NUNUTOR-801914 format. One line per field, with one value per residue: residue number from 1; chain; x, y, z of N, C-alpha, C in turn. Coordinates in steps of 0.2 Angstrom, whole numbers. Atoms other than C-alpha are relative to their C-alpha. Layout:
BEGIN
num (NUM,...) .
cadena (A,...) .
n_X (X,...) .
n_Y (Y,...) .
n_Z (Z,...) .
ca_X (X,...) .
ca_Y (Y,...) .
ca_Z (Z,...) .
c_X (X,...) .
c_Y (Y,...) .
c_Z (Z,...) .
END
This chain:
BEGIN
num (1,2,3,4,5,6,7,8,9,10,11,12,13,14,15,16,17,18,19,20,21,22,23,24,25,26,27,28,29,30,31,32,33,34,35,36,37,38,39,40,41,42,43,44,45,46,47,48,49,50,51,52,53,54,55,56,57,58,59,60,61,62,63,64,65,66,67,68,69,70,71,72,73,74,75,76,77,78,79,80,81,82,83,84,85,86,87,88,89,90,91,92,93,94,95,96,97,98,99,100,101,102,103,104,105,106,107,108,109,110,111,112,113,114,115,116,117,118,119,120,121,122,123,124,125,126,127,128,129,130,131,132,133,134,135,136,137,138,139,140,141,142,143,144,145,146,147,148,149,150,151,152,153,154,155,156,157,158,159,160,161,162,163,164,165,166,167,168,169,170,171,172,173,174,175,176,177,178,179,180,181,182,183,184,185,186,187,188,189,190,191,192,193,194,195,196,197,198,199,200,201,202,203,204,205,206,207,208,209,210,211,212,213,214,215,216,217,218,219,220,221,222,223,224,225,226,227,228,229,230,231,232,233,234,235,236,237,238,239,240,241,242,243,244,245,246,247,248,249,250,251,252,253,254,255,256,257,258,259,260,261,262,263,264,265,266,267,268,269,270,271,272,273,274,275,276,277,278,279,280,281,282,283,284,285,286,287,288,289,290,291,292,293,294,295,296,297,298,299,300,301,302,303,304,305,306,307,308,309,310,311,312,313,314,315,316,317,318,319,320,321,322,323,324,325,326,327,328,329,330,331,332,333,334,335,336,337,338,339,340,341,342,343,344,345,346,347,348,349,350,351,352,353,354,355,356,357,358,359,360,361,362,363,364,365,366,367,368,369,370,371,372,373,374,375,376,377,378,379,380,381,382,383,384,385,386,387,388,389,390,391,392,393,394,395,396,397,398,399,400,401,402,403,404,405,406,407,408,409,410,411,412,413,414,415,416,417,418,419,420,421,422,423,424,425,426,427,428,429,430,431,432,433,434,435,436,437,438,439,440,441,442,443,444,445,446,447,448,449,450,451,452,453,454,455,456,457,458,459,460,461) .
cadena (A,A,A,A,A,A,A,A,A,A,A,A,A,A,A,A,A,A,A,A,A,A,A,A,A,A,A,A,A,A,A,A,A,A,A,A,A,A,A,A,A,A,A,A,A,A,A,A,A,A,A,A,A,A,A,A,A,A,A,A,A,A,A,A,A,A,A,A,A,A,A,A,A,A,A,A,A,A,A,A,A,A,A,A,A,A,A,A,A,A,A,A,A,A,A,A,A,A,A,A,A,A,A,A,A,A,A,A,A,A,A,A,A,A,A,A,A,A,A,A,A,A,A,A,A,A,A,A,A,A,A,A,A,A,A,A,A,A,A,A,A,A,A,A,A,A,A,A,A,A,A,A,A,A,A,A,A,A,A,A,A,A,A,A,A,A,A,A,A,A,A,A,A,A,A,A,A,A,A,A,A,A,A,A,A,A,A,A,A,A,A,A,A,A,A,A,A,A,A,A,A,A,A,A,A,A,A,A,A,A,A,A,A,A,A,A,A,A,A,A,A,A,A,A,A,A,A,A,A,A,A,A,A,A,A,A,A,A,A,A,A,A,A,A,A,A,A,A,A,A,A,A,A,A,A,A,A,A,A,A,A,A,A,A,A,A,A,A,A,A,A,A,A,A,A,A,A,A,A,A,A,A,A,A,A,A,A,A,A,A,A,A,A,A,A,A,A,A,A,A,A,A,A,A,A,A,A,A,A,A,A,A,A,A,A,A,A,A,A,A,A,A,A,A,A,A,A,A,A,A,A,A,A,A,A,A,A,A,A,A,A,A,A,A,A,A,A,A,A,A,A,A,A,A,A,A,A,A,A,A,A,A,A,A,A,A,A,A,A,A,A,A,A,A,A,A,A,A,A,A,A,A,A,A,A,A,A,A,A,A,A,A,A,A,A,A,A,A,A,A,A,A,A,A,A,A,A,A,A,A,A,A,A,A,A,A,A,A,A,A,A,A,A,A,A,A,A,A,A,A,A,A,A,A,A,A,A,A,A,A,A,A,A,A,A,A,A,A,A,A,A,A,A,A,A,A,A,A,A,A,A) .
n_X (3,7,3,7,4,6,5,4,-4,4,-3,-2,-6,-5,-1,-3,-7,-4,-1,-5,-7,-2,-1,-5,-4,-2,5,1,7,2,7,3,7,3,0,-7,-1,0,4,7,6,-2,0,6,6,0,2,-5,0,-3,-7,-3,0,-3,-7,-3,-4,-7,-3,0,-6,-6,0,-2,-7,-5,-5,2,7,0,7,1,7,2,-1,6,-1,6,3,-3,-6,-5,4,-2,-5,-6,-3,-3,-6,-5,-1,0,6,4,5,5,3,4,6,6,1,7,6,7,6,6,4,7,2,-2,-7,-5,2,-5,0,-1,-7,-3,-4,-7,-1,0,-6,-5,1,-3,-6,-4,-3,0,6,6,4,-2,6,-2,-2,1,-3,-7,-2,-7,-5,3,3,7,4,7,3,-1,5,4,4,8,3,2,0,-4,1,-6,3,-5,-2,-7,-4,0,7,-1,-5,3,5,-4,-3,5,2,-6,-1,-6,-5,-3,-3,-5,-7,-1,-3,6,-1,3,7,5,0,4,6,3,0,6,6,6,3,3,3,-3,3,-4,5,-1,6,1,0,-6,-4,-4,-4,-7,-4,-3,3,-4,3,7,0,-2,6,3,-5,-1,3,6,3,4,1,6,2,7,1,4,-3,-5,3,2,-6,1,-5,-1,1,-6,-6,-6,-2,-3,-7,-1,1,8,3,-1,4,7,0,-1,6,5,-1,3,7,5,-3,3,-4,-4,1,-6,1,2,2,-1,6,-2,6,-1,5,3,-3,1,3,0,-2,6,-2,4,-3,-5,-6,2,3,2,-1,6,-2,4,-1,-1,1,-5,3,-2,-5,-6,2,6,6,4,7,5,2,-5,-1,-4,-4,-3,-7,-3,-6,1,-6,1,-6,3,-5,-4,-1,-6,2,-5,-6,-1,-5,0,7,4,7,5,5,-2,-4,-7,-4,-1,-7,-2,-5,-3,-2,6,3,3,4,-1,-7,-4,-3,-7,-2,5,3,4,1,5,7,1,-1,5,7,-1,1,-5,-2,-7,-5,1,-4,-7,0,2,-6,-5,2,-2,-7,-2,1,-5,-7,0,-1,-5,-5,2,1,-6,-4,2,-3,4,-1,-4,1,7,2,-2,5,7,-1,-1,7,4,2,-5,2,-1,-3,1,-1,6,5,-2,2,7,0,-2,5,5,-2,0,7,3,-2,3,7,0,2,-6,0,6,-1,1,6,2,-6,-5,-4,-3,-5,-4,-5,-4,-5,-4,-6,-5,-1) .
n_Y (2,-2,-3,1,-2,3,-4,5,5,6,6,-1,-4,3,6,-3,-1,6,3,-4,1,7,1,-5,0,-7,-5,-4,-1,-5,2,-6,1,-7,1,1,7,5,7,-1,4,4,-4,-3,3,6,0,1,7,4,-1,3,-4,-6,1,-1,-6,2,2,-7,-4,2,-4,-6,0,2,-5,-4,-3,-6,-2,-7,-1,-7,-3,0,-1,-3,-7,-2,3,0,1,6,-2,-1,6,2,-4,3,7,3,3,-1,6,-2,6,-4,3,-2,-3,-2,5,-1,-2,3,-4,0,-5,0,3,-5,-2,1,7,4,0,6,4,-2,-5,4,3,-5,-3,4,1,-6,-4,-7,-3,3,-5,-1,-2,-4,5,-4,4,2,5,0,-2,-5,2,-1,6,-1,5,-1,4,5,-3,1,5,6,4,-2,4,0,1,4,7,2,1,-7,0,5,-4,-5,3,3,-5,-2,5,2,-3,-4,5,2,-5,-4,2,-2,-7,-5,-6,0,-3,5,5,-3,0,7,4,-3,0,2,3,7,3,-1,3,0,1,0,-1,6,6,2,2,-6,-4,-1,1,7,4,-1,-6,2,4,-4,-3,5,2,-6,1,-4,-3,5,-1,3,-1,2,6,-2,-4,4,5,-3,1,6,5,2,7,5,-5,4,-2,-7,1,2,-5,-1,7,0,-5,3,5,-4,-4,5,1,-5,-1,3,2,-4,-5,1,-5,-3,-8,-3,4,-1,3,1,-1,1,-2,-6,-5,-6,-5,-6,-1,-4,-5,-1,-4,-3,5,6,4,6,1,4,5,4,7,2,7,1,-1,6,-2,-1,-6,0,-5,-3,3,-5,1,-4,2,-5,2,-6,-1,-7,0,4,0,3,3,3,0,-5,-2,-4,-7,-3,-3,-6,2,7,2,4,3,-1,6,6,-3,2,-4,4,3,6,4,-4,-7,-5,-2,-6,0,6,1,2,-5,3,-1,0,7,1,7,1,-1,-6,3,5,0,3,8,4,-1,-4,3,-1,-6,3,1,-6,-4,3,-2,-7,-1,3,-5,-6,2,0,-6,-3,-2,-6,-4,-3,-5,-7,-3,-1,-6,-1,5,-1,-3,-6,-4,0,-5,-7,-1,0,7,4,7,4,6,6,-2,-3,5,4,-4,1,7,0,-4,4,5,-3,-1,6,1,-5,2,7,4,1,-6,-4,-4,-7,0,-6,-3,-4,4,4,-4,-2,6,0,-5,1,5,-4,-4) .
n_Z (-6,0,-6,0,-6,-1,-3,-4,-3,-2,3,7,1,-3,4,6,-2,0,6,3,-2,1,7,3,-5,-1,-1,-6,-1,-5,-1,-3,-3,-3,-7,-2,-3,6,0,2,-3,-5,-6,-1,3,-3,-7,-5,-3,5,0,5,6,-1,0,7,0,-1,7,4,-2,4,7,-1,-3,5,0,6,0,-5,-1,-1,-2,0,7,4,7,3,-2,-7,-2,6,6,3,5,-4,-2,6,0,-5,1,7,1,-5,0,-5,-4,-5,-2,1,-6,-1,-1,3,-4,1,4,-3,-4,-7,0,-3,-6,-5,-2,6,2,4,-4,0,-5,-7,0,-1,-6,-4,2,-1,7,-2,3,-2,-3,-7,-5,-6,-5,-6,-6,2,-4,-1,6,4,6,-1,-2,2,4,7,4,-3,-6,0,4,-3,6,6,6,5,6,4,-2,1,-6,-4,-4,-5,-5,-5,-4,-5,-5,-4,-5,-3,-7,-2,-2,6,4,-4,2,7,1,1,-4,-6,0,2,-5,-6,2,2,-6,-3,5,-2,6,-1,6,6,6,6,5,7,4,4,-4,-3,5,3,-6,1,-6,0,-5,-6,-4,-2,-6,-6,-3,-5,-5,-4,-7,-2,6,3,7,2,6,1,5,6,5,3,5,6,4,4,-1,-7,-1,2,2,3,6,-1,-2,-7,-5,-1,-3,-7,-3,-1,-5,-6,-2,-1,-7,-4,1,-5,-7,-5,-1,-6,-5,1,0,6,5,7,4,7,4,7,4,-3,3,-3,4,-3,-7,-3,-5,-7,-4,4,2,2,-5,3,7,4,5,5,1,7,2,6,6,4,4,-5,-4,-4,1,-6,-1,-2,-8,-3,-7,-3,-5,-5,1,-1,4,7,3,7,3,6,5,1,7,1,1,5,-2,5,4,3,3,-4,3,-5,0,-4,-5,1,5,6,0,4,-4,-4,3,1,7,1,6,3,2,-5,-3,-2,-7,-5,-1,-5,-3,-6,2,5,7,2,-4,-7,0,-3,-7,0,4,7,2,2,7,3,-1,4,7,1,0,6,5,-1,1,8,3,-4,4,2,-5,-3,4,-2,-6,-5,-3,-6,-5,-2,-6,0,5,-4,-5,3,2,-6,-2,-4,-1,-5,2,-3,-7,-3,-1,-6,-6,-2,-3,-7,-4,-1,-5,-7,-2,-2,-6,-4,-1,-3,6,4,5,1,6,-1,4,4,4,-4,-4,5,3,-5,-1,6,0,-5,2,2,-5) .
ca_X (798,779,770,752,739,725,710,702,710,697,699,698,711,722,720,724,740,745,743,753,768,768,768,779,795,798,781,778,760,752,735,725,709,698,698,713,711,714,704,687,672,682,685,668,656,660,650,661,656,662,680,685,680,687,704,706,713,729,731,727,740,753,749,750,767,775,791,784,767,763,747,741,725,715,716,699,698,686,674,683,698,712,705,706,716,729,731,735,749,757,755,757,741,726,715,698,692,679,665,647,643,625,610,595,579,562,554,538,529,536,554,562,553,564,568,569,587,597,605,622,620,616,631,642,636,641,656,663,664,668,654,641,626,629,617,616,624,616,624,642,649,666,680,668,660,642,629,613,602,605,596,588,580,562,562,553,550,561,558,573,567,578,584,602,617,617,599,604,619,609,595,608,616,599,597,615,619,633,642,645,649,660,676,674,681,663,664,659,644,636,640,632,617,614,617,603,591,573,570,559,553,563,555,566,555,556,545,548,550,563,570,575,583,601,607,619,614,629,622,604,608,617,601,595,610,608,606,589,582,568,565,549,544,526,523,509,520,534,522,518,535,532,549,546,537,551,567,577,578,585,604,612,613,594,590,599,591,574,579,584,568,558,565,559,542,528,539,532,540,554,552,565,568,568,560,565,551,556,543,541,530,527,531,533,521,522,530,516,520,515,520,531,542,540,527,523,526,512,515,506,504,512,511,523,519,526,540,552,544,529,512,502,486,478,478,488,496,503,518,523,540,549,565,565,581,581,594,588,605,618,623,639,640,648,666,669,680,676,662,648,633,619,608,619,629,646,660,660,675,683,692,695,700,689,679,676,663,666,685,698,705,724,730,713,706,693,691,678,660,662,668,655,641,638,639,649,658,675,684,676,687,703,699,691,707,718,708,711,729,732,725,736,752,748,747,762,775,765,761,779,784,775,784,777,775,785,783,764,764,774,762,747,755,758,739,734,731,741,741,740,754,757,765,750,738,749,747,728,730,739,727,713,722,724,706,701,712,705,688,692,690,702,704,690,688,690,673,675,687,694,700,706,716,723,730,737,746,753,765,775,775) .
ca_Y (612,611,621,617,625,614,623,614,603,590,572,577,590,580,564,576,582,565,558,573,570,551,553,568,567,586,594,607,608,622,616,632,632,647,640,640,622,607,591,599,588,576,589,598,586,569,566,568,551,543,542,529,539,555,546,548,565,555,549,567,574,563,571,588,585,579,588,594,599,616,620,638,641,656,660,664,662,671,685,694,684,679,681,665,675,679,661,657,670,661,643,632,624,626,611,616,604,615,603,607,620,624,614,610,618,611,625,625,638,642,635,651,651,652,634,628,624,614,599,606,621,609,599,614,620,604,602,619,626,644,649,640,650,659,661,673,665,673,660,654,638,632,640,653,642,647,636,642,630,637,625,615,629,625,610,594,587,587,582,577,578,565,547,548,546,565,563,548,558,572,561,551,567,573,557,556,559,569,552,547,564,571,561,568,585,593,611,614,625,611,598,608,611,593,587,599,595,592,583,567,564,563,560,555,556,551,555,538,520,511,503,520,526,532,528,513,499,502,519,513,500,512,521,505,505,522,522,527,529,518,516,512,510,509,492,500,513,500,489,502,499,486,478,476,460,451,462,448,456,473,476,470,487,490,472,474,490,482,468,480,490,474,470,486,486,484,481,489,506,505,513,526,545,548,540,539,537,531,538,534,540,557,572,589,603,616,622,628,643,643,657,665,649,632,622,608,600,596,581,573,555,548,531,523,528,512,522,523,539,544,552,563,556,572,565,576,573,586,582,593,600,615,610,605,600,597,585,583,585,597,608,616,635,646,652,669,667,649,643,635,623,629,614,601,613,608,616,610,598,585,572,585,599,614,619,637,639,621,623,616,630,627,625,624,608,601,586,580,586,602,590,576,582,577,558,544,542,549,535,539,555,544,538,555,564,552,555,574,572,561,575,588,578,575,593,597,599,614,621,623,633,648,659,662,678,674,665,663,666,682,688,684,694,709,708,708,690,681,663,651,639,622,629,639,624,614,629,628,609,613,627,614,601,614,619,601,599,615,607,590,583,577,589,602,611,630,636,653,663,674,660,650,664,670,652,652,668,662,650,665,673) .
ca_Z (631,630,643,647,658,665,671,686,699,701,695,677,678,689,677,662,671,675,658,651,662,660,641,638,648,646,648,661,668,678,686,689,700,705,723,734,738,725,722,716,719,729,742,740,733,741,757,772,779,763,768,756,741,749,751,732,737,741,723,716,728,720,703,710,719,703,700,683,689,698,707,706,716,718,699,692,673,661,667,682,681,668,651,640,627,640,645,627,628,643,638,622,626,638,644,652,665,673,676,676,689,687,694,684,690,692,683,694,704,721,717,724,740,756,761,743,738,726,733,728,739,754,749,748,765,774,764,768,750,752,740,750,756,772,787,801,817,832,844,844,851,855,845,839,826,822,828,820,810,793,781,795,807,810,799,804,786,771,753,742,724,713,714,711,722,726,732,742,750,756,762,772,779,785,795,801,820,828,833,815,808,822,816,798,791,791,796,814,811,800,812,826,816,810,828,834,819,822,806,808,791,775,758,743,728,710,695,687,694,704,688,681,698,696,713,715,726,738,742,742,755,766,770,779,790,798,817,824,807,799,780,771,753,747,738,728,720,717,708,696,688,674,678,697,697,687,686,678,662,669,670,686,695,692,697,713,717,715,726,740,739,738,756,762,754,766,781,797,800,813,830,826,828,810,795,777,765,747,734,716,702,709,699,707,701,714,730,742,753,772,783,769,766,759,768,756,739,727,717,702,702,686,677,664,647,639,631,646,652,662,660,672,679,685,704,716,733,745,756,771,769,777,767,748,740,721,714,696,687,682,667,661,661,648,651,644,629,625,613,621,616,626,621,630,641,634,624,606,603,592,602,615,603,605,590,585,572,567,565,577,589,590,608,616,624,635,647,660,661,651,637,638,650,668,665,673,689,695,686,669,669,666,648,644,650,640,624,626,630,615,604,612,611,592,590,601,587,580,597,604,589,597,609,625,636,651,668,672,691,688,674,686,700,688,684,703,705,719,716,730,727,734,750,753,751,764,776,774,778,794,799,797,807,821,820,822,837,845,844,850,832,819,803,801,785,785,778,770,758,772,783,768,761,778,781,763,766,782,772,767,784) .
c_X (-8,-3,-8,-4,-6,-4,-5,5,-3,3,1,6,6,2,3,8,4,2,5,7,2,2,5,5,3,-5,0,-8,-2,-8,-3,-7,-2,0,7,2,-1,-6,-8,-5,2,0,-7,-6,-1,-3,5,0,2,7,4,1,4,8,3,4,8,3,1,6,7,1,3,7,5,4,-2,-7,0,-7,0,-8,-2,0,-7,1,-7,-3,3,6,5,-4,3,5,7,3,4,7,6,1,-1,-7,-4,-6,-6,-3,-4,-6,-6,-3,-7,-5,-5,-5,-6,-4,-8,-1,2,7,5,-3,5,-2,0,7,2,4,7,1,0,7,6,0,4,7,5,3,-1,-5,-7,-4,1,-7,2,2,-1,4,7,2,7,4,-3,-3,-8,-4,-7,-2,1,-6,-6,-5,-7,-2,-1,0,3,-2,6,-3,6,2,6,4,1,-6,1,5,-3,-6,4,3,-5,-2,6,0,7,6,4,4,6,8,1,2,-6,2,-4,-7,-5,-1,-5,-7,-4,-1,-7,-7,-6,-4,-2,-2,4,-3,5,-5,2,-6,-1,1,7,5,3,4,7,4,3,-2,4,-3,-7,0,3,-5,-3,4,1,-3,-6,-4,-3,-1,-6,0,-7,0,-4,4,6,-3,-2,5,-1,6,0,-2,5,5,5,3,4,8,1,-1,-8,-3,1,-3,-7,0,0,-7,-6,0,-3,-8,-5,2,-3,6,4,-2,6,-1,-2,-2,1,-5,3,-6,1,-7,-4,4,-2,-3,0,3,-5,3,-4,4,7,6,-3,-4,-2,2,-6,3,-6,2,1,0,5,-4,1,5,6,-1,-6,-5,-4,-7,-5,-2,6,1,5,4,3,7,2,7,-1,7,-1,7,-2,6,4,1,7,-2,5,6,2,6,0,-7,-3,-7,-5,-5,2,5,7,4,1,7,0,5,3,2,-6,-1,-2,-3,2,7,4,4,7,1,-6,-4,-5,0,-5,-7,-1,1,-6,-7,1,-2,6,2,7,5,-1,4,7,0,-2,6,5,-1,3,8,3,-1,5,7,1,1,6,6,-1,-1,6,3,-2,4,-5,1,4,-3,-7,-1,2,-5,-7,1,0,-7,-4,-3,6,-1,2,4,0,2,-6,-6,2,-1,-7,-1,2,-5,-7,1,0,-7,-3,2,-3,-7,-1,-2,6,0,-7,1,-1,-6,-1,7,5,5,5,6,5,5,5,6,5,6,6,2,7) .
c_Y (2,2,0,3,-5,4,-4,-5,-6,-6,1,4,-4,-6,3,2,-6,-4,4,-2,-7,-1,4,1,7,5,3,1,4,-2,6,-2,7,-1,-1,-7,-5,-5,1,-4,-5,3,3,-3,-7,0,-1,-7,-5,0,-4,3,7,-1,0,6,-2,-1,7,4,-3,3,7,2,-2,6,5,3,6,1,8,1,7,4,-1,1,2,6,1,-3,0,-1,-6,2,1,-7,-3,3,-3,-7,-2,-3,0,-6,2,-6,3,-3,3,3,2,-6,1,2,-4,3,0,6,-1,-3,5,2,-1,-8,-5,1,-5,-4,2,5,-3,-3,5,3,-5,-3,6,4,7,4,-2,6,1,2,4,-5,4,-3,-3,-6,0,2,5,-2,2,-6,0,-6,0,-3,-3,4,-1,-6,-7,-5,2,-4,1,-2,-3,-6,-2,0,7,0,-5,3,5,-2,-3,5,3,-4,-1,3,3,-6,-2,5,4,-2,2,7,5,6,0,2,-5,-6,1,0,-6,-3,3,0,-4,-4,-7,-3,2,-4,0,-2,0,0,-7,-6,-2,-3,5,4,0,-1,-7,-4,1,6,-1,-4,4,3,-5,-2,6,-1,4,3,-7,2,-4,2,-3,-5,2,4,-4,-4,3,0,-7,-6,-3,-7,-5,5,-4,2,7,-1,-1,6,1,-6,0,5,-2,-5,3,3,-5,-3,5,1,-3,-1,6,6,-1,5,4,8,3,-6,2,-3,0,0,-1,2,6,6,7,5,6,-1,4,4,-1,4,3,-5,-6,-4,-7,-1,-3,-4,-3,-7,-2,-8,-1,1,-5,2,2,7,-1,5,2,-4,5,-1,3,-2,6,-3,5,0,7,1,-4,1,-4,-3,-4,1,7,2,4,7,3,3,5,-1,-6,-1,-5,-3,1,-5,-5,3,-2,5,-5,-3,-5,-4,4,7,5,2,7,1,-6,-2,-1,7,-2,2,0,-7,0,-7,0,2,6,-3,-5,1,-3,-8,-3,1,3,-4,1,6,-3,-1,7,4,-3,1,7,0,-3,5,5,-2,-1,6,4,3,7,5,3,5,7,2,3,7,1,-5,2,3,8,5,1,5,7,2,0,-6,-4,-7,-4,-6,-6,1,3,-5,-4,5,0,-7,0,4,-5,-5,4,2,-6,-1,5,-2,-7,-5,-2,7,2,5,8,2,6,3,3,-4,-4,4,3,-6,-1,5,-1,-5,5,5,-1) .
c_Z (-1,7,0,6,0,5,4,3,3,-3,-7,-2,3,-5,-7,2,0,-6,-4,2,-1,-7,-3,6,1,2,6,1,6,1,4,3,3,8,2,2,-7,2,-2,4,5,7,2,-2,3,7,5,4,-5,-1,-5,-7,1,0,-7,0,1,-7,-4,3,-3,-6,1,3,-5,-1,-6,0,6,1,1,2,1,-6,-3,-8,-4,3,7,2,-6,-6,-4,-5,3,2,-7,-2,4,-1,-7,-1,7,0,5,3,5,3,-2,6,2,1,-5,4,-2,-5,2,4,7,1,4,7,5,2,-6,-3,-5,5,0,5,7,0,1,7,5,-2,1,-6,2,-3,3,3,7,4,6,6,6,6,-2,5,1,-6,-4,-6,1,0,-2,-5,-7,-4,5,6,-2,-4,3,-6,-6,-6,-4,-7,-5,3,-2,6,4,4,6,5,4,4,6,5,4,6,4,7,1,1,-6,-4,4,-3,-7,0,-1,4,6,0,-3,4,6,-2,-2,7,4,-5,3,-5,2,-6,-6,-6,-6,-5,-7,-5,-4,5,3,-6,-4,5,-2,5,-1,6,6,4,2,7,6,4,5,5,5,7,1,-6,-3,-8,-2,-8,-1,-6,-6,-5,-3,-6,-6,-6,-4,1,8,1,-2,-3,-4,-6,0,1,7,5,2,4,7,4,2,6,7,2,1,8,4,-1,5,7,5,1,7,5,1,0,-6,-5,-7,-4,-8,-5,-7,-4,2,-4,3,-4,3,7,3,6,6,4,-3,-2,-3,6,-2,-7,-3,-5,-4,0,-8,-1,-6,-6,-6,-5,4,3,4,-3,6,0,2,8,3,7,3,6,4,-1,2,-3,-6,-3,-7,-2,-6,-6,0,-7,1,0,-5,4,-5,-4,-3,-4,5,-3,5,1,5,6,0,-4,-6,-1,-5,3,5,-2,0,-7,0,-6,-5,-2,7,3,2,7,5,0,5,3,6,-2,-5,-7,-2,3,6,0,3,7,0,-5,-8,-2,-3,-8,-4,0,-5,-8,-2,-1,-6,-6,1,-1,-8,-2,2,-5,-3,6,3,-4,2,6,5,4,6,6,3,7,1,-4,4,5,-3,-2,7,2,4,1,6,-2,5,8,4,1,6,6,1,3,7,4,1,5,7,2,3,7,6,2,2,-5,-3,-5,-1,-5,2,-5,-4,-3,5,4,-4,-2,5,2,-6,1,6,-2,-2,6,3) .
END
């Protein structure tokens, strides 16, 4: 019987487990995750108001409830957790689906000023990720939930650097009202802070033009439907893009984006509480401090260089901002015990088989972003996982010849790690439903390690 560990319970990990049990009628799969909760970025990365995408959790749940799949949460791997070598003693094969956890930085002066954050940190806050930045909470609202502003305290103008879907998400969340967000599973502290937000201006800025923007048209259009929010785009900036006058030669997604932007260009600003300004051909060069925190972003005007990139013009513009969120991409991070290609932030592999010093490492595999880099959408993980599983099952006759060290949960407990099994996760779900009911809402996510683990432990009480 083939016994496999899948490290990571996001889409790539669940699709890997699904493909394994579909293709091998005897394989047993343990899906391990550092967090006590499954679903990865579907739970902690998809915006709470995107309920259709978040409903993918139902499909992932089906995988994790399969009779030959076992969820083991709260199990760190690598530094400070289970060594990679120990996993190889417990399983015939290990598939690493650990994503790309690090944000790319701007590399400009002032980037570490208070008020400057990665978009991922902001997303983690409003998604109740237990590793999200914490803030003092001098005031408390109903149910004891902290109500301080956190990211938004004293913020009137925000700048989002980047023009991908994550940038659109955080821009939209900055403009959302409590009426739209209250039915979601957003943690109560974040909901209260966003409801009290004094943000009136949100600038989403790209260093290149609209034809190079990475957002999808559906996400872009959504910005124009937000209540009490106007949206403007500068026709002069849009016109700097060579494809803007005639986008017919562009791929359909980019062509549709330009059509949407053309409808907003030059339109009079709506009489609304908030205004979203879409800016292009501006490269951030410095975050300017005022009163000990971010006060403005200095941009250099860029122009197309004729090769798909941009060149600086030496002309600068300062945009007021008390909050700066960078959304300029992700990188994989090394996992202790695994080889790592620092140039592209991935684990070297051959069709999913991990390579150590150019040779295939028996029983070690990768799937998802740590395999291919941070590219594609959620569905891209399906064929990626299938390729890796095909390699693993091809190797299976040799892998199962090796004796294993015993039952993994028992071995983990012997080493001081108490896995959160499926019953513990279901207890977390019940606690979140109870929290929501106490707040007059639907399900509300528990926002910290202590409350998550306490809820999980209640399953055995």
